Structures are given as C-alpha cells and as structure tokens.
N, C-alpha and C positions, 0 to 999 in steps of 0.2 A: 297473539303473535303466532305466525305459522311455524310448523315443525322445521322448515328449512332455515328460518331465521335463528333457531336455537342450535343449529348444527355448527360444528367446527368446519371451516372452509378455508379456501385460499384467501390470503389477505389482500389481494391485489385488485379485484374487480378488473381482471385483465381484459384488455381490448385487443382483438386481432384486426389488423387493417388489411383488407383485400382490395387491391386496385385492379380492376379488370375493364378493359376497353374504356378507360378514362373515368369510370364510375367508382367512387369510393364507397365501400360497404364496411360498416363497423359491426363486428360481432362481439357481444359482451358476455363474458362468463361470470359466474357468481363470485362475489367477494363478500365475506362475512355473511353469507346466506342471502345477500341482496343482489339484484341485477343492476347494472349500469345501463341507462337507457340510450339507445341510438339517437343520432340527430333527427331521424324521422319519427321518433316517438315510440318505435317498436322496441322489442327486446329479445334477447336470446333465451331459449328455454333453460331452466335449471333442472338438475336431475330430480330433485324432489317433486317439482311440478310434473315432470314427465311420467313419474311412476306413482303419482298421488292417488290415482284411481285405477289400479290394475284390474284387468278384466278377468284375471284368474290368479290364484295364489302363486306367489313367486317362489320357485324352487331354486335354491342356491346350488348350482352345479358348476364345477370348473375342473377340467381335466386336460392335462398336457397330452396331446395325441402325437406330437412329433417334436423332438427336442432339437430339431434343426429346421432350416427353412431357407428360402431364397434371400439374397441380400436386399436391403432396402432400396426403394426406388427414389432417386433424387430428382425432383422436378425443378430444381434451381430456385431462382428468386421469384417467389410466388407473388409478391407485392411490390411492384416497381415504384420506388419512392420518387416524389417530385421535389422541387425546390433546389436550393443551392447546395453544393458539396460542403459538408459540415466539418470534416475532420481537420483540415488544415486551419480553418478559421478558429475552431475551438482550441486547437493545440497552441496557436499563436497567442490567444488570450490567456490561457492557463500558464504557459511558460513565460509570458511577458517578453517574447522575442522583440527585438528592435526592428524598425522598418528596413534597415539596410542589412545586407548579407555579410557585412564586415564590421569590425570594431573600429569606430572612428579614432583618430589620433595616433595611429601606428602603422608602420610599414615594415615588412620583413625583407631584409636585403642580405645577399651574400656578395661581399667584395672579393675581388681576386687577391690571391695571397701576396702580401707585401705591398699592396696598393690601397690599404684602408685609409680613407681621408679623415681629417679631423672635422669636428662639428663646425668650426669656424670656416673651414674650406667649403663645406656644403652650403652654409648660409651665404657666403659670398657669391655662390652660383645660384642664388634664389631658391634653394631647396628649403621649405619651411620646417626645418628640423629644430627641435628644442633640446633633445638629448639623444645619445646613442647608448643603448644597453647591450651588454655582451652576456647573454644567458649562459649558464652552465649547461653541460651536456648538449652543446649546440655548436655547429660550425657556421653560424650566421649571426647577424646583428639585428636588433630591433630599433628602428628609428622612431622616436617619439616626435610626432609632428603636430602642427597647429590643428586642433580639433575641427576647425572650420574648413580645413583643406580636404579635398577629396583624395582618400588614400589610393584609389585606383589610378587617378591622374598622376599623382606623385610617383607611384610605382612604375607606371609606363615611362615616365621621363627618366627615372633612375636606370631602368633596364636598358635604355639606349646608350648609356655611358660605356666606355671601353674598359673601365675599371670594375664593372659590375657583372657577376655571373648570372644573377637573377634578382628580381625584386617583385614583390606582390603585396597586395593588401592582406590583412589578417582576417581571413574569412572564418565565419563561425562554423563549427562542426557540430551537427546535430546527431541525435541518437542513430546508431547504425542499425539497430534492430527494429526495422519496419517490416512486418511479416508480408509474405507474398500472397496471402489469401485474397482472392479476387473481390470479395465483398467487404474487405477490411475498410475501404474508403467510405463505406456507408455506416460504419460503426463509430460515430462521433463520440460515443460514450467512453471509449478506451483512451484516445488522446486527451479527453476532457479531464481525466484523473492522472495525466502525465505518465501513462503506462509505458510508452516506448522507451523513455529514459530509464524507467524502473527495470524494464527487461534488459537493459545494458548492464545493470547491476546483478539481476537475478532472472535469467531467462526461463520463467515458467515453473519455478520450484522443482520438486523431484518426486519420483514415484514412491519414495519412502513415506510420503505424507498422504494420508487418507482423508478425504473430505466427504462427509455424509450429506446427501441431499434428502432431507426429510420432507417428503412432498407427495405428489401423485404417482410416483414411480419414475422410471427412466426407460426410454427405448434403448435397451442395452443388449438384447439377445434376439436371435432368429429362432422363432418357435411358433408352433401352431397349437392353439388352445381351444378346446371345445366348451361351449356354453349352451345353456338353455335360455332362450329369449321369449318371455311371455308377452302377451299383448298388454296395452295400457291406453289410457285416455289422457289426452293433452289438449288444452284449449277447446274442449268440447268435441274433439275429433278422436275417433277410435283407431288406434294403430294395431295391426294384426300381429298375432304371435308368429315368430319366425321359427319356433321350434328349436331343435338341436342344430347348432351351427358351428362350424370350425372357422376360427378367426386367425388370419396370419399376422404375426408380429415380426418386426425386423429391428435390428440395431440401427440407430441413426448413423448414416455413413460418415459424418464429420466429427463424431465423438471419439474416434480413435479405435485402436484394437480392442477386442473383447477382453484381453488380459488386464486392462486397466480397471475393470469393474470387480469389486471385491465384496464378499459377504452380503449379497442382496437378501432382503427379506420384505415380505408383504404382510402388514398387520391388518389390512382390509380383508384379505382372503386367507390369512393364516397359513401361508406357504412361502417357499423361497423363490417365487416368480413375481417380483414386484414390477410387472410390465406396466407401462404408462398407458392408460386408456383415455387420456385427456390431452396431453401435449404440454401441460404447464411445467411439470418436473423436468421434462427433456429440455425445454427452453432455458430454464434456470441452470441446469447442468451445463449447457453450452456456454453461458457467460462465465461460469467457473472454470471450465476446462475443455472447451472446444479445441479439437486438434488444430494446431497453429503452425504457420509457415510451411504448410504441406501443399500449397498451390491449389487448395480446394476451399470453397465456401468462405467461412468467417473465422474469427479468432476468439480465444478465450483468455482470461486473466492468468490462471495458473495451469497451463496446458500440459504439464507433465505429471500432475498428481493422479493418484488413484481415486476413483469415485465409488462411493457406497450407496446404492439405491435402497432407500428405506421408505416404503409406501405407508403413509398414515392418513391420506386424504382420498376419498372416493370421488371418482368422476361420474359423469352422467351414465356411462355404460356400465360401470361397476354397480350403480344403483339399479339400472334396468335389468341387468343380469342377476340381481339378487345377492350381492356380496353379503357375507354374514356380519360384517362390521362397517361402520361409518367412521368418519374422522371426528372423534370425540376426545375430550381431555385425556382420558385413560389410554387411549390408543396412541396419542401423541407422546405421552409420558413413556410408554413402553418403547416407542421408536427412539426416543432420546437415549434411554438407558441401553438399548440394544446397540446403537451406534457406538457409544462410548466403550461398552464392554467388548466390542469387536475391533477396537483399534483406531477409530476415527478421532482425529485431533482437531478437526474443524467441523462444525455442524451448521449447515445452512437451513434455516427455517423460513421459507417464504410463505408462511401461513399465519393464521391468527383468527381471532374472533373478538367481538365486543361482549359486554354483559358482565356477570358476576366474576369474582376472582377464580383462579384455577390453581389451587394449592398443590394438586398432584403434579401439575406441570412445573410449578415453582420448585418443588422438591427435586424433580428430575433435572432441572437446570442447575441447581446447586450441586447435585451429584456429578453432572457433566464437568463443571468447573473444578470440582474437587479431584477429579481424575485427569485433569490436565487438558480438557477440551475447551476450545473457544467456540462461542455460539453467536451467530448473527441472526436476528429476527426482523422480519418486515414490520414497520411501524404502523401500517394500515392505510387505507384509502378512503376514509370516511369524513374528511374535512368538510366536504360540501354537503354532507348529510348530518350536520350537527356536531361533527368532531367528537363522537363518544370515545370514552377511554377504552384502550385496548387491554384485554384481559391477559394476553400472553406476553407481548413485548413490554408491558408496563413493569414487569419484574426486572428489566434490564438495569434500571437506575439503582437498584439495590444489590445487584450481583456483579462484582467486578469480573470481567471476562465474558459477560453477556452484553451484547450491544443491540439497541433498537435503531433501525435504519430508515430514514425518510428518503424521499425521492426529489430530484431536481430535473428540470428539463434541459434542453440543449442550450438555453440561455443561462444556465446555471442558477436560475431562480427556482424556488420551491414550486413543485408541480401543484396545480390547484387542488387535486384530490388528496395529496399527501397529508396524513394526519399530523397534528402537532400536540405537544405536551411536554411536561417536565421529564418524562421518561425517554424522550428522543435524544440520542447521543451523537449520531453521525448521519451524514447525507451522502448520497451517491446518485449517479444518473439512473433515472427510472422512466424517462420519456414524458412527453407532453404533447399529445395530439391536439388538444383544444386550442393551444396558442400557436403551434407551428406545423401542424399537419403530420402526415404519415412518417416522413423522413426524420422526425424528431422523436420517434419511438425507438425501442431497443430491438435490434435485429439478431436473430439466432435461428439455427435449424431446429425444426420440430415437425410434427405431423402436418401434412397438408389438410386443412380443416374440411376441404371439400369431401374427403373420404371418411371423415370422422362423424360429423354432425348430420347424419343422413335423415334424421327425423325432422329437420327444420323446414323441409320442402313439402310436408304433408304426407298423408298415408299413401297416396298414389305412387310417390317416388321413394318411399321408405324402403331401406334395405339394410343388410348387415354392414357394419363398419369394417374398415381394414386399417391396420396399424403398421403397414409396411411402405407407406408412401409419404415422402418428406418434402418439405420446402423451407426456404428461409423466410420466416414470418416476423412481422413487427408486433410486439406486445408493449404494454406500458403498465406501470404500477410499482409500488414499493417492493413487490416480489422481484421485479427486475433490478431494482437498486441493490437489494441485499446480497446477491452473489458477487458483486464487485468487492464488497467488504470481505466476504469469505475467501475470495481469491487472494486479496492482499494479506489476509491472515496466514494463508499457506506460504506466501513468499517470505513473510517474517519468520515463520517456523523454520523454513529452509535456511534462513540466515542466523538461526540460533536463538531467537527470542521464543522461548518455549512455554512460558507460563501464560495462561489466559489473561490475567490482569495486566501483565506487561505488554501483551499484544494490544489490548484495548488502550492502555495509556499511551503507547507509541502512536497509534492512529489518531487519538484525540490531540496529542501535543502538536503533531505536524499537519493537522488538517488545515485546509484553506478556509479561513473565517468568512462567514457570510451572515447577512442580517445584522442584528445588534452586536456590538463588540463583545467578544467572549462567547460563552455558551448561551444559547437562546432556545426557545421552544419550537422554532421553525426548522433550524438546521443543526441543532445540537452544538457540537464543537466545530462544526463546519463540514465541508465536502472533503472526502478522503483524498489525499495526495500521495500517490504510490511512491514516486521518486523521492519526495521530501522525507517520507517516513523511513525508507530504506537508507537513504544517504544521511539523514539527520542522526541516525543511530550509529554512524560510522561503519556501515555495512558494505560500503563500496569495495569492489574487488581491487 
C-alpha cells in the first residue's frame, strides 16, 4: 500500500466541475488517499505523487513577508451549470406544496358594515357556501365553500356584489426570507432541507456562536507568504525548482468581514496562519457561513456565525513546499482539542480515512462533547470502492453529540459514492454528478482551480500558484453534505438547544425519513429538515 493511502485526507474524493466552451472537465482531488477517476480514465495528481521523487531535499520554509495584501479577485461563476433550475422543484417536493397557490374550500370576504348576509341567503344566490366563520382578531369573514368549487371564481363573483368590500381566495404565503444572492437559485441543496422557512424562524444564527472548520484551512486573510519550492518528479516528468517564491493569499470575498474569523491555527505548519492551499476548506466554510442576502454570490446555512479556521489537512502545495506535518490522527486530535479549548461549539470535520481504529481521535471527540461541542463528520465516499469502514466517523454511533453524515443527490436519493454502515446517522445534500450532471453538485465560492493546480499542464507551463483568485465552483462528496448539518447545529444553539446530545437528538427526531422505515444504513435517521427541527422543538418566534 502506498504512503498516500495511509495518510489522513479529505473524506470526499471531491470533484470540481469546470464547464468551458461546452466541454465538461472533471478534476478529482484525493479522498482517503485515493483518486477518483475522470470519465476519460485520467486522474488528478495527488500531493504524495507530486513529491514522491523530489529532485532535491525539501527544505521546510514559510515566512509571512506582508501581513496585508490586495483583496481577492472574484471571477464569478466559473462553471456554468446546465439542466433545469432545481431550487423551486426541490422546494416544492420537500415542502409538499399543493399544485394550487390557494387553499381549496375557502374564500376570504369583508362584507360592508350592517349588510352581512346569512348563509341561507348566499346559498339562494347560488354561492356554494357551507359555513361562515368569524375569526377573532379579524374584521373579515371566511366562507367555507364546496371544495370542488374554484375559490378564485367564487371570490370574483362575490367581489362584484354591492354588499362586499373585497373578496379573495386564501392564497398560501411562503417563507419571506429568500436571499437576494444572485447564485442562490443554483443552490438546490438549501431549499432541499427547507432552509428558507427555517430562516424565517432563525435568520442565520448569531456571531456569539463559533463554528470550527477542521480542514485544509480557509481563505480568510490577505497576506503574502514566502516559500521555497523544490523540484520534483511526477508521472516521469521532472518539474523544476521554483526557488524562493512569494505567494499572494486573499480572503474569499463572499465569506464576509475579516472580523468573523477567530482564533485561527495551522497544525500543518505549526503557526497561526491556516491559509487554505487547496480550496476544500474554503468551499466547506461557504456552505456553513457564506455571507448571505448581501446581493453577492451564493448563500450559507448559518451566515452570522463566527468561523474558526483550524488546519489539519495538507494540500498538494503544502506537501510540495515541505510542510513539517501532514494530516495524521494526532494532528487531527490536536485540532479538535484546540477548537474546543478556544470556544468553538460546533466542529465541522469534512475529513476522514479508512483503516485501523483511531483511538486518539476518539478520545478527542469525547473531550469535545464533554466540553459542550457538537461534531459533524463526513461519513466517507468509498461505497463504490468496496464500502470499507470509516475510522473517524465510525465513532459517531457511540458518542452522543457526534454525527456521521452521508450524502444525497438532487433527487434526494443516496449519492452512489456515499459510504453506508451502522455508524451513519444523518444525510444531507452532497451532490451527484454521475446521475444528474454538474448542476446537481454543491456550489460555493472557493479558489479558481486554474490558478492553483498549475502542475497539471506539465513542466513547460508549470508556475507558482496564487491563492487570491476565486470563483463559484461545484464540488460533491460527503464533505459537502457535512457543513449543512453543522449549520443546522449552529441554528439550534442560537435557539437554546445547547447540549451536543440534544442537538443530535433533535436532528434525528425531525429528519425526513428515507430508505427503509426508521433508521437504516444508507440514510441514518433521514435527511436533515431544518424547518421541522426548529419548529418541532417549539422554537418559532
């Protein structure tokens, strides 16, 4: 087994979909140390492969040379999705809206003072009324009519009477909080968990809640960092040493103000600059807390929370630049304990590995729950590779307040890659390219990969990366599903459900059941339902 397959890595096998001039190109990043193969049979490089044969000893150097920098460049929607608009269709399916915009069998009428007719008078005039209700706290009446009658037609006829001030059908009122972010209509995943109506109850949690993103870092600051880039051999090709290079980093423009990022730490480089050199952690952070209703880009679940970047996973460039640490069990355990000790009450872990147990991580998870922190962990993407047991998320079934999260596609069926097992407890949207294409993946802002994976086009075009250029990119995986659960946990905390076990119990009780009745190994207790969970606990304002 290769060294890479023994390493801790992202649990997703993330796929980036780039649609350019009508050609779909899929780029696969590592998941559990394994690559997911493109449709054309090729694959994307992994970091371990890239530096497996260094042409010179790697010298680990990293120095902040400027604690400021230019704002990030937003290149907009990098991957134009095809297919039908999904949000409205999924919202209708999840909410079980009726085909009509009004409630059958009733008409709202205001009769002129002193001229209120009796039911029998209306019936004599061929109005299909069965009863007249006089609601409290109202200056109108509700006519109960024949359910087969068209309320709009009846209302029109009533409005023409000289004893009526107005009459109308009883039109359904939907959630008022539909954000104005221009790419929100592409985020089918948020209406799929009934988030608009949940936002009516709790608009995005509050800044008093800290969510730790335990991942590859976050694009959270404008900074220039100096690295030494040695040469390396990849796929039989020799890539030249770049020497000492200064790399620009920038905060993702749609993640909100810099003040929302608290207590950052990097366990890969052992410093307090957990900049993302991959894009995975930034994408995950966006689903949790992308700035929302700001007229820019996309939306996030709990958009008012503070975010804690905790870097425990090394990306390709961390490896090429010779980071002193990689993402291993001990590093992850440190990240968990650091986050809890510094005030995080929700931990998002879109990471994982297969293989032997990880007792050091189990102990850290127990510590987190004992300190009042809820933990969401990706359940893994290895179903199509034999569905091996997950070493990290497997602990969820035995620790109340720790949840393993599987992925569903836009059709709300389990995504083909999503791992299954007795440890799986909840499901959430993670995307499904294989069945429904690019638009069925999860959209968020992260790095424009064109400027990151510069080694993929061979030595002739190889150059230093830059981490200040962003786009709205489509990813898929249980890593993408997990932050939906973390966001809901933040909403519940804001509503006063403060113990990790109670948060888990609420999510499971009010989840939308899928698969076999009750808990099953494909969906756990079901797909999270944000509105039902908040409303079911009596938390409506």
